[in-house]
MIVO-293719 format. One line per 4 residues: their letters; for each residue x, y, z of C-alpha. Coordinates in steps of 0.1 Angstrom, whole numbers, plus 2048, in hexadecimal, padded with zeros to 3 digits. Each point is the difference from the previous one (the first is absolute). Example, Ala and Ser with C-alpha at 12.3 -4.5 7.8 and 13.67 -1.06 7.14 Angstrom:
<nuzas>
AS	87B/7D3/84E | 80E/822/7F9
</nuzas>
This chain:
<nuzas>
XXXX	47C/880/ED1 | 7E3/811/7EC | 7DE/7F7/80D | 7EE/808/7E0
XXXX	809/801/7DA | 817/81E/7FB | 7F6/81E/7EB | 817/802/7E3
XXXX	7FE/824/7FD | 818/804/81D | 81A/7E7/7F0 | 823/80D/800
XXXX	820/7F4/7F4 | 820/805/815 | 826/7FB/7F9 | 811/7EB/81D
XXXX	820/80D/80C | 800/7F7/824 | 814/7DF/805 | 7E6/7F2/818
XXXX	7E4/805/7E6 | 817/7F0/7E5 | 806/7E2/815 | 7DA/7FC/806
XXXX	7FB/805/7DC | 817/7E4/7F8 | 7F1/7E9/81B | 7DE/804/7F1
XXXX	80A/7FB/7DC | 814/7E1/80A | 7E3/7F1/811 | 7E2/809/7EA
XXXX	80E/804/7DC | 7FF/7E1/7EA | 826/803/7FA | 807/7FF/824
XXXX	81C/818/7FD | 805/825/805 | 821/803/7ED | 802/817/7E2
XXXX	81D/808/7E9 | 813/821/7FB | 7EF/823/807 | 7E2/7FA/814
XXXX	7E4/812/813 | 7E6/7F3/817 | 7DC/80E/806 | 7E2/7FA/814
XXXX	7DC/808/7F8 | 7EE/80C/81F | 7DB/809/809 | 7FD/814/822
XXXX	823/7F4/809 | 7FB/7DB/7FA | 815/7EE/7E8 | 7EB/7F0/7E4
XXXX	819/7F7/7E5 | 826/7FF/7FA | 810/80A/7DF | 825/7FB/7F6
XXXX	815/80F/7E5 | 821/7F6/7F3 | 817/803/7E2 | 7F5/7F3/7DF
XXXX	808/7DF/7F1 | 820/7FF/7EC | 7F3/7EB/7E5 | 7DA/7FF/7F7
XXXX	7FB/7FB/7DB | 7DA/80A/800 | 808/821/810 | 81D/807/7EC
XXXX	7ED/7F8/7DF | 7E5/818/80A | 818/81C/809 | 814/7FC/7E1
XXXX	821/80B/80E | 823/7F5/7F7 | 818/7EE/817 | 814/820/804
XXXX	7E0/813/809 | 7F5/7E4/819 | 820/804/811 | 7FE/825/802
XXXX	7DB/801/80B | 7F8/7DF/812 | 802/813/822 | 7E1/814/7F3
XXXX	7E9/7E1/803 | 7F4/7F3/821 | 7F0/7DF/808 | 7E2/7FA/816
XXXX	811/7E2/811 | 7E8/7F9/81D | 7DA/80A/804 | 7EC/7F2/81E
XXXX	7DF/809/80B | 800/7F5/824 | 7E9/7E5/80D | 7DD/80E/80A
XXXX	801/81C/7E7 | 7F5/7F0/7E0 | 7EB/81E/7F6 | 7F2/809/7DD
XXXX	817/81A/7EE | 819/800/81C | 81C/7F1/7EC | 7FC/816/7E3
XXXX	7FE/820/815 | 81E/7F7/813 | 812/7FC/7DE | 7F4/820/7F3
XXXX	80A/815/81F | 824/7EE/801 | 806/809/7DC | 7F8/824/805
XXXX	81C/805/819 | 818/7E6/7F2 | 815/816/7EB | 805/81C/81A
XXXX	809/7E6/81C | 818/7EE/7EA | 811/820/7F4 | 802/80C/827
XXXX	810/7DF/80A | 816/7F5/7E2 | 806/823/7ED | 7EE/7F5/7E1
XXXX	7DB/7FD/7F6 | 7ED/7E2/7F3 | 7EE/802/7DE | 7F2/7DC/7FD
XXXX	7F3/7E5/817 | 800/7DC/7FA | 7F2/7E1/812 | 7F9/7DA/7FC
XXXX	7E0/7EF/806 | 801/7DA/804 | 7E5/7F3/7EB | 7F7/7E1/812
XXXX	7F8/817/820 | 7F4/820/7F5 | 7EF/813/7E0 | 811/822/806
XXXX	7DD/810/803 | 80C/81D/817 | 81C/808/7E9 | 7EA/802/7E2
XXXX	7E8/816/814 | 81D/818/805 | 809/802/7DD | 81C/7E7/7FE
XXXX	807/7F1/7DE | 808/7DA/7FC | 81C/7FD/7E7 | 808/7DB/801
XXXX	80C/7E3/816 | 821/7F6/80F | 813/7E1/7F3 | 800/7ED/822
XXXX	822/808/80C | 80E/80F/81F | 821/810/808 | 815/7EF/81B
XXXX	824/802/80B | 809/7E3/7E8 | 7EF/811/7E2 | 7DD/7FD/7F1
XXXX	7ED/7E2/80A | 7DF/7F3/7F1 | 7E4/7FD/81A | 7E4/7FE/7E5
XXXX	7E8/819/810 | 7F3/817/7E6 | 7F8/823/80C | 7EC/81D/7ED
XXXX	815/81F/7FD | 7EE/822/805 | 80F/823/7FD | 7F3/822/808
XXXX	80D/822/7F7 | 808/816/81E | 806/81D/7E8 | 7EF/809/7E0
XXXX	80F/7EE/7E1 | 81A/7EB/818 | 806/7E4/7E4 | 806/81C/7E6
XXXX	818/813/817 | 813/7E1/80A | 806/7F4/7DB | 806/825/7F5
XXXX	822/806/7EE | 802/822/812 | 817/804/81E | 7EE/803/821
XXXX	80E/810/820 | 7F4/7E1/812 | 816/7E9/7EA | 81D/7EE/810
XXXX	821/805/7ED | 80F/7E1/7F0 | 825/7FE/80D | 818/7FC/7E2
XXXX	825/808/7FA | 80F/80F/7E4 | 813/7E6/7EA | 815/81A/7F3
XXXX	80F/804/824 | 80B/7DC/802 | 823/7F2/7F5 | 7F0/7E4/7E9
XXXX	819/803/7E3 | 81E/803/816 | 820/813/7FA | 823/7FA/7F4
XXXX	809/7F6/824 | 7E0/7EE/80B | 7EB/7E5/7EF | 7DD/805/7F4
XXXX	7E2/7F0/811 | 7FB/7EB/7E1 | 826/7F4/801 | 7FC/7F6/824
XXXX	7DE/7EB/7F8 | 813/7ED/7E4 | 81E/7F8/815 | 7EB/7F5/820
XXXX	7DE/7F2/7F3 | 7FA/7E2/7E9 | 7DE/803/7ED | 7EA/7E4/80D
XXXX	7E5/803/7E4 | 7FF/7EC/7E0 | 80E/812/7E3 | 7DE/7FE/7ED
XXXX	7E6/819/809 | 815/819/811 | 7F0/822/7FA | 817/812/818
XXXX	825/800/807 | 80A/7F4/823 | 814/821/806 | 7E1/813/7F7
XXXX	7EB/7ED/819 | 818/801/81C | 808/824/7F8 | 7DC/80A/803
XXXX	7FD/7EC/821 | 81F/812/810 | 7F6/822/7F5 | 7DC/7FA/80B
XXXX	80A/7F6/823 | 815/821/800 | 7E1/811/7F7 | 7EF/7F3/821
XXXX	7ED/7E2/7F2 | 800/7DF/812 | 7EA/7EA/7EB | 801/7F3/7DA
XXXX	7DF/811/7FC | 80C/821/80E | 821/7FE/7EB | 7EC/7F8/7E0
XXXX	7E7/81E/807 | 81E/816/806 | 810/7F5/7E0 | 7E2/80D/7EC
XXXX	808/823/80B | 823/800/7F0 | 805/814/7E3 | 80A/7F3/7DD
XXXX	823/80A/805 | 803/7F1/821 | 7F1/7DF/7F5 | 81A/800/7E5
XXXX	81D/804/818 | 7F3/7E1/812 | 801/7EC/7E0 | 7DA/7FB/7FC
XXXX	7F5/7F2/7DF | 7F2/816/7E5 | 7E1/7FA/7ED | 7F5/811/7E2
XXXX	7E4/819/804 | 802/7FB/827 | 823/809/80A | 814/7F2/81D
XXXX	7EB/7E8/815 | 805/7F6/823 | 7F9/7DD/810 | 7E3/7F7/812
XXXX	800/7F5/826 | 7FC/7DB/7F7 | 81E/803/7EB | 815/80F/81B
XXXX	7F2/7E7/818 | 807/7E1/7EA | 826/80B/7FC | 804/804/825
XXXX	7F2/7DE/807 | 819/7F0/7EA | 81F/814/807 | 81A/7F5/81C
XXXX	7FD/818/81C | 826/802/808 | 807/80B/7DC | 7E7/81D/802
XXXX	80F/80A/821 | 822/801/7F0 | 7F3/818/7E5 | 7F0/816/81A
XXXX	820/802/815 | 817/804/7E0 | 7EA/81C/7F3 | 7FE/813/822
XXXX	825/7FE/803 | 804/80D/7DC | 7E8/81E/80D | 81B/809/818
XXXX	7EE/7F2/820 | 816/7F0/81A | 7F1/7DD/806 | 81A/7F3/818
XXXX	7F1/7ED/81E | 808/80C/821 | 7E3/7EE/811 | 7EA/7E4/7F1
XXXX	7E5/7EC/80E | 7F5/7DF/7F3 | 7DE/7EE/804 | 7EB/7E7/7EE
XXXX	7DB/803/7F8 | 7E5/7EC/7EF | 7F2/814/7E3 | 7DD/80B/804
XXXX	7E6/7EF/7E9 | 81B/7E6/7F4 | 7EE/7E2/812 | 7E6/7ED/7EB
XXXX	7ED/7E1/7FF | 80F/7F3/821 | 824/807/7F5 | 816/815/816
XXXX	809/822/7F8 | 821/80A/7EF | 81A/80B/818 | 818/81F/7F8
XXXX	820/80A/813 | 806/826/7FF | 81D/815/80A | 7F8/824/809
XXXX	817/81F/803 | 7F6/80E/822 | 810/823/7FA | 7F2/808/7DD
XXXX	7DF/7EC/807 | 802/7ED/7DF | 802/7DB/7F7 | 822/7F5/7F4
XXXX	7FC/7DC/7F7 | 7E7/7E3/800 | 7FF/7DC/7F7 | 7E5/7E4/800
XXXX	804/7E7/81B | 7FF/7DD/7EE | 7E5/7E8/80C | 818/7E7/80E
XXXX	815/818/814 | 7FA/81A/819 | 806/824/808 | 820/7F9/814
XXXX	813/7F0/7E1 | 7F1/818/7E8 | 80E/81D/815 | 822/7F4/7FC
XXXX	7FD/7FF/7DB | 7F3/825/800 | 81B/80C/818 | 81C/7EF/7EB
XXXX	7F8/814/7E1 | 7FF/822/811 | 81C/816/80C | 800/800/825
XXXX	820/812/806 | 7F9/818/81D | 7DC/7F6/800 | 7EB/7F8/81F
XXXX	7E8/7E3/7FA | 7E2/7FC/817 | 7E6/7E3/7FE | 7E8/7EC/816
XXXX	80C/7E6/817 | 7FA/7E3/7E6 | 820/80D/7F0 | 815/7FD/820
XXXX	817/7E3/7F6 | 827/7FC/7FB | 800/7FA/7DC | 7ED/820/7F5
XXXX	813/815/81A | 821/7F2/7F2 | 7F7/80A/7DC | 7F8/824/80C
XXXX	821/804/814 | 813/7F0/7E1 | 7F1/81B/7E9 | 80C/81B/81B
XXXX	7DF/807/80D | 7F0/802/822 | 7E4/7F0/811 | 7E4/80B/819
XXXX	7E8/7E4/806 | 7E9/7F4/81C | 809/7E0/811 | 7E8/7E5/800
XXXX	7EB/7FB/81E | 80F/81F/811 | 7FA/826/7FD | 825/805/7FB
XXXX	812/80C/7E0 | 823/7F6/7F4 | 815/817/7EB | 820/7FC/7ED
XXXX	816/81D/7FC | 7FD/813/7E0 | 81D/804/7E6 | 805/820/7EB
XXXX	809/801/7DD | 823/80E/809 | 807/7E6/81B | 819/7E5/7F8
XXXX	7F2/7DB/801 | 819/7F6/819 | 7FE/81F/817 | 7ED/7FB/822
XXXX	7E3/819/803 | 7F5/80C/821 | 7E7/7E9/80E | 7DE/812/807
XXXX	7F3/802/824 | 7E1/7EA/7F6 | 815/7E4/7F3 | 818/802/81E
XXXX	7E2/7FD/818 | 7F3/7E3/7ED | 823/7EE/800 | 803/7FF/7DB
XXXX	824/801/7F3 | 80C/81A/7E7 | 7F7/7F6/7DD | 7F2/7DE/80B
XXXX	7DB/7FA/801 | 7F3/7ED/81E | 7E1/7F9/811 | 7FC/811/821
XX	7FB/7EC/81F | 7DC/807/80F
</nuzas>
């Protein structure tokens, strides 16, 4: 411990890389910080402020907030620019002056010294620099004096929401938002139309390379949609055709997007002739317009998942990709974020192509049934000829096994209450139904007759 007030002229900031020091930093922040947590999101760096080798403060930096309207309005960037350059913004997620070192000017000096080296440290660690810093100050606890003393600018307040696994939840705690240029003219550079070497590329596919219209031998994507999907929307108020919306969703997924917001942003990068091919509506003086994220989200909420799965599979087949199932796994899950107001979450059963690592079918599990009965309905509508089906022990029953064997599939499931697995022999496409296949060693050892599912004796 320091026996007297430290001389701030000897104050230094050091980046922590040693695991033992990082663990000590985590323990101090969890114990003394008002949030009682050391966890930070995304890319992150941990620093300590030292005087003569003694720690006097802890500082933590993490990836920037995904959505922060006060910051975004101050920068003035577009959605696409934000996606390309958000990694150039870092957040001061933790700042703790350790107990016993509440000295005048200590906090502001720590911040100033830290900002001077933040850009170089971040580039050395993650391969890209930092242009702008952001932070939150809880109004009921702090005034943000040390940030103002370092030249940080208050740009607004938050709306009292926090991001959780289930989505955004309102906690009602309003925080002030501060930003600080790490490089000169950071906001102007982040909103610039010029391309920067630090920009992350937006993944996109060329619509011209996709078989959307079809050929004389293969149906078009729009024909497949019309044949498999019924439009769940009311006739009045439709701004976009259903095949346009589903076409953008499917091609957006091919471009690497996984959310409606990402697909909508990707769609804005499409050229006019590409939008025309996807049957986007035309507006005078504007051109072909693409749907928003909410429009895509609403149609996905109303559409039947099985019909959309049929469209995807039919189009993939039309593109010449082999979709025969040689090994599928089935499992049920409760959808994340679907439980509200004390009501249980929505359960869904999925079939997964193990070899190609893609989902091949899914269905909602009705409230008054369970995963076991839903699995039989899902398996009944799929071609199981020559297919190995795997599942957890809940599906180890005669009815499900008999269905799979009847559809010329094979089974490999764990037995309830044991560490054993029983397997029925596979049948190939060329094997006659009445021929007797060779019983695999695993089935013989378990005492399972050829072609007849049975529970092994434990």
